[in-house]
N, C-alpha and C positions, 0 to 999 in steps of 0.2 A: 421518468425518475427522481428524488427528490435532489436537490443540491449535495448535500453530505453527503450520500450514497455516490455522486459520481463526484464528487472529492477524494473520498477512500479509495476508488478505485485506481482513481488516477497515481495518487502518493501512494499507491501496495505498488503499484507499476514501476514509479518512479525507484522509487528506493529498493524493490529489487533489478533494474538495472544498476543501479549507484551501488548496490553491494555486489554487483557480476555473476549476478545468479538466474539460472535458467526458471523456468514454471513448473519443468520436471525437478530439477532438485528444493526450488519452494513444497509440490509437492508430497514427494520423500520426505521432509526434515519434518511437514506439519501433518502430515498421515493421511495428506486430502489428497482427492483426484486431480490428476492435470489437468480434467477437463471442465474441475471446479473452480478450480485458480484463475483458470481462462474467463468462462462463464465469473467472476466476479472482476477479476482487472477490466473485464470490454464491457463491465456495468451492465451484463442482462443481468444478472440474479445482484442478487441483495447479502450485503453478508450481515451473518450474527456474531455478535458479541464474542461470543466462544472461539468461532472460526478467524475472528480479524485477532484476535490474541495469539494464538496457532499460529496463522500466521509472519506475523511484526514477528515471535518470537524464530520462526523460521529464516526472518530474514533479519534479525539482529534488531532492530529498533524497536521502542516502547511506540502498543499498541494509540493510546494519546497525539505519539507526532503526526500520528494519520490522518487524525478529526482534523487537521488545517492547511491552507493552502500553505506550501512554501512559499517564504521571503521572495520577490525577484529580485534581481542584484539591486536596482535605482534604490528597494527599498531599505536593504543593505546598509546600501553603502552613504544615506541622508542619514540612520541612524547611529552612522559613526560622527556622522559633524558636529 
């Protein structure tokens, strides 16, 4: 699996947790099977752009935010100095 795919899988899971949503809720909101959501989040399945858009909308984030790693606290604190 590519580094980008791993990043997207990790970010989807992080944003879903941050939104307080379960995989079942994301699957219902996006129209995807829960197993499909699980395979994408675990990195066992590469995500298509259309599916990424649907999942991002279900979670309430912009799809582009899922393509980069989240800043660590030390990075964001350094940016403020």
